[in-house]
C-alpha positions in Angstrom: -25.5 -0.9 3.1 -27.8 1.5 1.2 -27.5 1.9 -2.5 -25.0 4.5 -3.7 -26.5 8.1 -3.6 -27.6 9.6 -6.9 -26.0 13.0 -6.4 -23.3 13.8 -8.9 -20.6 16.4 -8.9 -21.0 19.5 -11.1 -19.9 18.8 -14.7 -16.3 19.8 -15.4 -13.8 19.1 -18.1 -12.1 15.7 -18.1 -9.0 15.2 -16.0 -5.7 16.0 -17.7 -4.0 13.2 -19.5 -1.6 11.1 -17.4 2.2 11.6 -17.5 2.9 8.0 -17.9 5.5 8.2 -20.6 7.6 10.7 -18.6 7.7 8.5 -15.5 7.0 4.9 -16.8 10.5 3.7 -15.9 10.8 5.4 -12.6 9.7 2.5 -10.4 12.5 0.3 -11.8 15.3 2.7 -11.4 17.8 2.6 -8.7 21.1 4.2 -7.6 21.9 7.6 -6.2 20.8 9.6 -9.3 17.3 8.2 -9.2 16.6 9.8 -5.8 16.9 13.2 -7.5 14.0 12.6 -9.9 10.7 13.9 -8.5 7.4 13.5 -10.4 4.0 15.1 -9.7 3.0 14.9 -6.1 0.1 12.6 -5.1 -3.1 14.6 -4.8 -5.5 11.6 -4.4 -4.9 8.6 -2.2 -7.5 5.9 -2.8 -8.0 2.7 -0.8 -10.2 -0.1 -2.4 -12.6 -2.3 -0.6 -16.3 -3.0 0.0 -18.6 -1.1 2.4 -20.4 -2.8 5.2 -19.4 -4.5 8.5 -19.6 -7.9 6.9 -16.7 -7.0 4.6 -14.7 -4.9 7.0 -12.1 -7.5 8.0 -11.9 -9.4 4.7 -8.8 -9.6 2.5 -10.4 -7.5 -0.2 -10.6 -4.6 2.1 -6.8 -4.2 2.6 -6.9 -0.9 0.7 -9.4 0.4 3.2 -7.1 -0.7 6.1 -4.3 1.4 4.6 -6.3 4.6 4.1 -7.8 4.3 7.6 -4.2 4.1 8.9 -3.1 7.0 6.7 -6.0 9.2 7.9 -5.0 8.6 11.5 -1.3 9.4 10.6 -2.4 12.6 8.8 -4.9 13.4 11.6 -7.8 13.9 9.3 -11.2 12.0 9.7 -12.9 10.4 6.8 -16.5 11.6 6.3 -19.3 10.7 3.9 -19.1 12.7 0.7 -22.2 12.1 -1.5 -20.7 13.9 -4.5 -17.8 11.5 -4.6 -19.8 8.3 -3.6 -17.5 7.5 -0.7 -15.7 8.4 2.5 -13.3 11.3 1.9 -10.9 13.6 3.7 -8.8 16.5 2.7 -5.4 16.6 4.5 -2.9 19.5 4.5 0.7 18.4 4.1 3.9 20.5 3.6 3.8 19.3 0.0 0.2 20.6 -0.5 -3.3 19.3 0.0 -4.1 15.6 -0.6 -7.5 13.9 -0.8 -8.1 10.5 0.9 -10.9 8.4 -0.6 -12.6 5.1 0.2 -15.3 4.4 -2.5 -18.6 3.2 -1.0 -19.8 1.9 -4.4 -18.7 -1.7 -3.9 -15.5 -2.9 -5.5 -16.8 -3.3 -9.1 -17.8 0.3 -9.3 -14.8 1.9 -7.6 -14.0 4.0 -10.7 -17.3 5.9 -10.3 -16.1 7.3 -7.0 -12.5 7.9 -8.1 -13.3 9.6 -11.3 -15.9 11.9 -9.7 -13.4 13.4 -7.3 -10.5 13.4 -9.8 -12.5 15.2 -12.5 -13.9 17.8 -10.1 -10.5 18.7 -8.8 -8.7 18.1 -12.1 -6.4 15.4 -10.6 -4.4 13.7 -13.3 -4.0 9.9 -13.3 -0.2 10.3 -12.5 -1.3 12.2 -9.3 -3.4 9.3 -8.0 -2.2 6.4 -5.8 -4.6 3.4 -5.5 -3.9 1.0 -2.7 -5.4 -2.5 -3.1 -5.1 -6.2 -2.2 -2.8 -8.3 -4.4 -3.2 -12.0 -4.9 0.2 -12.5 -6.5 2.1 -11.4 -3.4 2.2 -13.3 -0.1 0.9 -11.6 3.0 3.4 -9.1 4.3 4.9 -8.2 0.9 4.1 -5.0 -1.0 5.0 -3.4 -4.3 4.7 0.1 -5.7 4.2 0.5 -9.5 3.0 2.9 -12.1 0.4 1.7 -14.7 0.0 -1.8 -16.0 -3.0 -4.1 -16.4 -5.6 -4.7 -13.7 -4.6 -8.4 -13.6 -8.2 -9.4 -13.0 -8.8 -6.9 -10.1 -12.3 -5.6 -10.7 -11.7 -2.4 -8.8 -8.8 -1.5 -11.0 -10.7 -2.5 -14.1 -13.4 0.1 -13.3 -10.9 2.8 -12.4 -9.2 2.3 -15.7 -12.5 2.5 -17.5 -13.7 5.6 -15.7 -10.4 7.5 -15.9 -9.8 6.4 -19.5 -6.2 5.6 -18.5 -4.3 2.9 -16.6 -1.5 5.3 -15.8 -2.0 5.9 -12.1 0.2 4.6 -9.2 -0.7 1.4 -7.4 0.5 0.2 -4.0 -0.1 -3.6 -4.0 -0.6 -5.2 -0.6 0.0 -8.9 -0.7 -2.8 -11.2 0.6 -1.6 -14.5 -0.9 -3.4 -16.8 -3.4 -5.7 -19.7 -2.6 -3.8 -21.8 -5.2 -6.9 -22.5 -7.3 -8.4 -19.8 -9.6 -12.0 -21.0 -8.9 -11.5 -20.2 -5.2 -10.3 -16.6 -5.7 -13.8 -14.9 -5.3 -14.5 -16.7 -2.0 -10.9 -16.3 -0.8 -10.8 -12.5 -1.1 -14.1 -12.1 0.7 -13.0 -14.2 3.7 -11.1 -12.9 6.8 -7.5 -13.9 6.8 -6.2 -15.9 9.8 -4.6 -13.9 12.6 -1.0 -14.6 11.4 -1.8 -13.4 7.9 -3.7 -10.3 9.1 -0.7 -9.4 11.3 1.6 -9.7 8.3 -0.6 -7.5 6.2 -0.9 -4.9 9.0 2.9 -5.0 9.2 3.2 -4.3 5.5 0.9 -1.3 5.9 3.0 0.0 8.8 6.1 -0.3 6.6 4.3 1.5 3.7 3.2 4.3 6.0 6.9 5.0 6.8 7.2 6.0 3.1 3.9 7.9 2.9 5.6 11.3 2.9 7.9 10.3 0.0 5.0 9.0 -2.0 2.8 12.1 -1.4 5.8 14.3 -2.4 6.1 12.4 -5.7 9.5 11.0 -4.8 8.5 7.5 -6.0 12.1 6.4 -6.8 13.1 6.8 -3.1 9.8 5.3 -1.9 10.3 2.3 -4.2 13.8 1.7 -3.1 12.7 1.9 0.5 9.6 -0.3 0.1 11.2 -2.9 -2.1 14.4 -3.2 0.0 15.0 -6.7 1.4 15.3 -6.9 5.1 18.9 -7.4 6.3 19.8 -11.0 7.0 20.0 -11.8 10.7 23.5 -12.3 12.0 24.4 -15.9 12.8 24.4 -16.6 16.6 27.7 -16.3 18.3 29.2 -19.7 19.4 28.8 -20.2 23.1 31.8 -19.1 25.1 33.1 -21.4 27.9 32.2 -20.2 31.3 35.4 -20.0 33.4 33.4 -20.6 36.6 32.2 -23.9 35.4 35.7 -25.1 34.6 38.0 -24.2 37.6 41.7 -24.4 36.9 43.5 -27.5 37.8 45.7 -27.3 40.8 49.4 -27.0 40.1 51.2 -30.3 40.0 53.8 -30.8 42.8 57.2 -31.8 41.6 58.5 -34.8 43.3 62.1 -34.6 44.5 64.5 -36.6 42.3 66.4 -39.5 43.8 
């Protein structure tokens, strides 16, 4: 993969401050009243990963997998955008336009791409949703949250540094943990086995069912839907006796009394 292009977006004023304090508790709220609370719509959907075919199927690229699927769902192709140092697309939704972005800067410099687009279009941190791989969740699980620390994720670290704020939304796609901290770097850059990849793909499909809610800013409803536990399977019914296998006994003949 060639080095990131040097073209830069025209200078603009910094992005507006995030709305973190107004919405900080929204991801933890539940109940019928929470569904009525609607925050700012998502104007920038970012998937994190590394460019290049050698990284395409690795765990660290789960964010790219999500944005690829979202682009297909929104019927908008991702194309190279030198000004934003990545692949980007602009989709029209009934909530308004939304940008999709995959930084081509390598993970550690993801913020360079995110901040370039966000500043140019004056997208506030609270209007950004970043989708990324999450070591602290097993494959197949996902969590939606606003703000927080990067928890060692280098892509999130750079986005925080470039935006000057941690107060953007994150969709965390579980990839599991190797169990040993020293193995993390190699683990995230390896391909998951087929069963784990299927579980991650299923979590992406589940998240896409709530994409419209997230883009609309209805994060409470999206959170309740995404965090809901699947219903417990009903216990199997006990086998019923088959009448054909147990024919009725013939009636007993009554012997005449003497």
